[in-house]
C-alpha positions in Angstrom: 28.4 284.2 -79.1 27.8 287.8 -78.3 29.5 290.5 -76.2 26.2 291.7 -74.6 25.7 288.6 -72.5 27.8 288.2 -69.3 27.8 284.4 -69.7 30.2 285.0 -72.7 32.0 288.2 -71.7 33.4 286.8 -68.4 35.8 284.7 -70.5 39.0 286.1 -72.0 38.7 283.4 -74.7 35.4 284.8 -76.0 36.7 288.4 -75.8 39.8 287.5 -77.8 37.8 285.6 -80.4 35.5 288.6 -80.8 38.5 290.9 -81.2 39.5 289.1 -84.4 37.4 291.2 -86.8 39.1 294.3 -85.4 42.6 292.6 -85.8 41.6 291.9 -89.5 40.4 295.5 -90.1 43.7 296.9 -88.8 45.9 294.5 -90.7 48.4 296.3 -93.0 49.5 294.0 -95.8 52.4 296.3 -96.5 54.3 294.8 -93.5 55.2 291.8 -95.7 57.2 293.9 -98.3 60.7 293.6 -96.7 60.1 289.9 -96.2 59.0 289.4 -99.8 62.1 291.0 -101.1 64.3 288.5 -99.3 62.0 285.5 -99.9 62.3 286.0 -103.6 65.9 284.8 -103.4 64.9 281.3 -102.3 63.1 278.5 -104.2 60.4 277.8 -101.7 58.8 278.8 -98.3 59.1 276.6 -95.3 56.6 277.5 -92.5 57.2 275.9 -89.1 55.8 276.3 -85.6 54.1 274.2 -83.0 50.3 273.7 -82.5 48.1 276.6 -83.5 51.0 278.7 -84.8 51.5 276.2 -87.6 48.4 274.1 -88.2 46.0 276.8 -89.7 48.5 279.5 -90.9 50.8 277.1 -92.7 48.3 274.6 -94.0 46.0 277.3 -95.3 49.1 278.7 -97.2 49.9 275.3 -98.7 46.3 274.8 -99.8 46.2 278.3 -101.4 49.5 277.7 -103.2 48.3 274.4 -104.6 44.9 275.8 -105.5 46.3 278.7 -107.5 49.4 276.9 -108.9 51.7 279.4 -107.2 55.3 279.3 -108.7 56.7 279.4 -105.2 55.8 276.2 -103.4 55.0 276.1 -99.6 55.9 273.4 -97.2 55.4 272.8 -93.5 56.6 270.5 -90.7 57.0 270.6 -87.0 60.4 272.2 -86.0 61.8 269.0 -84.4 61.3 266.9 -87.6 62.6 269.8 -89.6 66.0 269.4 -87.9 66.4 266.4 -90.2 65.7 268.4 -93.4 68.0 270.1 -95.8 66.6 273.7 -95.8 69.3 275.7 -97.5 67.1 276.6 -100.5 64.1 277.5 -98.4 63.0 280.8 -96.8 62.3 279.5 -93.3 59.6 281.2 -91.1 59.3 280.2 -87.4 56.1 281.2 -85.8 55.9 281.4 -82.0 53.6 283.8 -80.2 55.8 283.7 -77.1 59.0 283.9 -79.1 60.5 281.2 -76.9 59.0 277.9 -78.0 61.8 275.3 -77.5 61.4 273.4 -80.7 61.5 276.6 -82.8 64.5 278.1 -81.0 66.4 274.8 -81.4 65.8 274.7 -85.2 66.7 278.3 -85.7 69.8 278.0 -83.6 71.0 275.1 -85.7 70.2 276.9 -89.0 71.9 280.1 -87.9 75.0 278.1 -86.9 75.0 276.6 -90.4 75.0 280.2 -91.9 71.5 280.0 -93.3 70.7 283.3 -94.9 66.9 283.5 -94.8 65.5 283.0 -91.4 62.3 284.9 -90.4 60.0 285.0 -87.4 56.4 285.7 -86.4 55.7 286.5 -82.8 53.4 288.5 -80.5 56.2 289.9 -78.4 59.3 292.1 -78.8 62.8 291.4 -77.6 62.5 287.6 -77.8 65.0 284.8 -78.5 63.2 284.2 -81.8 63.9 287.8 -82.9 67.5 287.4 -81.9 68.0 284.3 -84.1 66.2 285.6 -87.3 67.2 288.0 -90.0 63.8 289.7 -89.8 60.8 289.2 -87.5 57.3 290.6 -87.6 55.6 291.3 -84.3 51.8 290.8 -84.5 49.5 293.7 -83.7 46.7 291.5 -82.1 48.0 292.0 -78.6 48.4 289.5 -75.8 46.1 286.5 -75.4 45.2 285.6 -71.8 43.3 282.4 -72.7 45.4 279.3 -73.2 43.8 278.6 -76.5 45.2 280.8 -79.3 42.6 282.5 -81.5 43.0 286.0 -82.8 46.8 285.4 -83.2 46.2 282.4 -85.4 44.1 284.5 -87.9 46.7 287.3 -88.0 49.5 284.8 -88.6 47.5 283.3 -91.5 46.8 286.8 -92.9 50.5 287.6 -92.8 51.4 284.5 -94.9 48.4 285.2 -97.1 49.6 288.7 -97.8 53.2 287.5 -98.3 52.0 284.9 -100.9 50.0 287.5 -102.8 52.9 290.0 -102.7 55.2 287.4 -104.2 52.7 287.1 -107.0 52.4 290.9 -107.2 48.7 290.8 -106.1 47.0 292.9 -103.4 45.5 291.2 -100.4 42.3 293.3 -100.6 38.8 293.0 -99.1 39.9 292.7 -95.5 36.9 294.9 -94.5 34.7 292.3 -96.1 36.5 289.5 -94.3 36.1 291.3 -90.9 32.3 291.7 -91.4 31.9 288.1 -92.4 34.0 287.0 -89.5 31.6 288.8 -87.1 28.7 287.0 -88.7 30.4 283.6 -88.4 31.4 284.3 -84.7 27.8 285.3 -83.8 25.6 283.1 -86.0 23.1 281.4 -83.8 23.7 277.6 -83.4 20.7 275.2 -83.1 20.2 273.8 -79.6 19.9 270.3 -81.0 23.5 270.6 -82.3 24.8 271.7 -79.0 23.0 268.9 -77.1 24.4 266.3 -79.5 27.9 267.6 -79.1 27.6 268.0 -75.3 26.9 264.3 -74.8 29.2 263.1 -77.6 31.8 260.5 -76.5 34.2 261.9 -79.1 34.0 264.8 -81.6 35.6 264.2 -85.0 36.3 267.1 -87.4 36.5 266.1 -91.1 37.5 268.2 -94.1 40.2 269.5 -96.4 43.8 269.5 -95.4 43.8 273.3 -95.2 44.2 273.6 -91.4 40.6 274.3 -90.5 39.4 270.9 -89.3 42.7 270.1 -87.8 42.9 273.3 -85.8 39.4 272.9 -84.6 40.4 269.4 -83.4 43.1 270.9 -81.2 40.7 273.6 -80.0 38.1 271.0 -79.0 40.7 269.4 -76.7 41.6 272.8 -75.2 38.2 274.4 -74.9 35.7 271.5 -74.4 38.0 269.0 -72.8 36.5 266.3 -75.0 38.5 263.8 -77.0 38.7 264.8 -80.7 40.3 263.6 -83.9 40.9 265.0 -87.3 39.8 263.0 -90.4 41.5 264.4 -93.5 39.6 264.6 -96.8 37.3 261.6 -97.2 39.1 259.5 -94.5 35.9 259.4 -92.5 34.5 256.8 -95.0 37.6 254.8 -95.6 37.8 252.4 -92.7 37.6 254.3 -89.5 33.8 253.8 -89.4 34.6 250.2 -88.3 35.5 251.5 -84.8 33.2 254.6 -84.5 30.3 254.6 -82.1 26.8 255.9 -82.2 27.4 258.4 -79.4 30.2 260.1 -81.4 29.7 263.1 -83.7 31.4 264.2 -86.9 31.6 267.9 -87.8 32.5 268.1 -91.5 33.9 271.4 -92.8 32.4 272.4 -96.2 31.7 268.8 -97.2 32.5 267.7 -100.7 29.1 267.6 -102.3 29.9 264.4 -104.2 30.7 262.6 -100.9 27.7 263.6 -98.8 25.7 260.5 -99.8 28.5 258.2 -98.9 28.9 259.9 -95.5 25.2 259.5 -94.8 25.4 255.8 -95.8 28.5 254.9 -93.8 28.2 257.2 -90.8 24.6 258.1 -90.2 23.0 254.9 -91.4 25.9 252.5 -90.9 27.2 253.7 -87.5 24.1 255.5 -86.2 26.2 258.6 -85.4 25.4 262.3 -85.8 27.0 264.2 -88.7 26.9 268.1 -88.6 28.4 270.6 -91.0 29.8 274.1 -91.3 29.4 275.5 -94.8 28.2 278.4 -96.9 25.4 276.3 -98.4 22.8 273.9 -97.1 24.1 270.4 -97.0 22.6 266.9 -96.4 23.4 267.4 -92.6 22.3 269.9 -90.0 24.5 272.9 -91.0 25.8 276.1 -89.5 25.5 278.4 -92.5 28.3 281.0 -92.9 28.8 283.8 -95.5 29.9 282.8 -99.0 33.3 284.4 -99.2 35.4 282.2 -101.5 38.7 284.1 -101.0 38.5 283.8 -97.2 36.3 280.8 -96.7 38.7 279.0 -94.4 38.9 281.9 -92.0 35.1 282.0 -91.7 34.9 278.2 -91.2 37.4 278.5 -88.4 35.5 281.3 -86.7 32.2 279.4 -86.9 34.0 276.4 -85.4 35.2 278.6 -82.5 31.6 279.8 -82.0 30.5 276.2 -81.8 33.2 275.1 -79.3 32.3 278.0 -77.0 28.7 276.9 -76.9 29.7 273.4 -76.1 32.1 274.5 -73.4 29.4 276.7 -71.8 26.8 273.8 -72.0 29.4 271.7 -70.1 30.0 274.5 -67.6 33.7 274.6 -68.3 36.2 277.4 -67.4 37.0 278.2 -71.0 40.2 280.1 -70.1 41.9 277.6 -67.9 42.5 274.0 -69.0 43.8 271.7 -66.3 46.9 270.5 -68.1 47.4 272.5 -71.3 49.8 275.5 -71.2 50.0 278.7 -73.1 53.6 277.9 -74.0 53.7 274.2 -74.6 57.4 273.7 -74.4 59.3 276.7 -73.3 63.0 277.4 -74.1 
């Protein structure tokens, strides 16, 4: 992608993706301080939301907590299933860019009626029902998104949780300028035409990788942006049975593949099924690879950005209106 070519700039989706580095540069990690003071009173964090407001922000936070053995565990679930949970000992965050997502409002209403004392919100708008139901709400600085597919807001939500976790551990977020620069590189890295051709004609696009929200979020974005059917293959699931029903015209995009599993993926998927396997990683892999900067602290953000870049190129190759899906809505289920 680039903002000098009109074929990209005519779409709000592309403009919003390319605003993400600026959103990151302007992010102030001090905004989490009042939240951290209240969260400390609880045993754990529960991060809920629907679609993009939950998948990457919450699952990245869980992955980070597990990776660094954080003393404050993090959990997530959709807000409707969360109605069945006992959440008294959790600091509950509801993320909804519109501030009026039905599932979130329903959960927070129930918890407020039960006198829950740690309800928090993340939204992109002021004066919302979400803000009314929570004890404290942070309004994102990324601005409105006109495209149906959420992009820059997803990254700011994730940064908020990232900063909150680090504040609870008395660490600084740091290096946001480095992240912004690396995001720009990931969003604009040139993608090989052969990759685009393979994905353009694919009957289905699978995303495989860690359960950190990246591959799963890109699966959703594939549906919204390219209108192609897509599925998320967690961890090494791609070589544990699903190959039986895969077809040669399908493509797997694996996010930062486990090096120890590359040979098995080649054996099962490339040789066994006859399908194409591509990768997004900071190193060369056994597969055709989109190479992104090596930034270990923020690797998942860069993987997501490179995935956006890839999906835009597929959408353009298919001559799709990137801003206006036929059925998908900006607010999936409005209160």
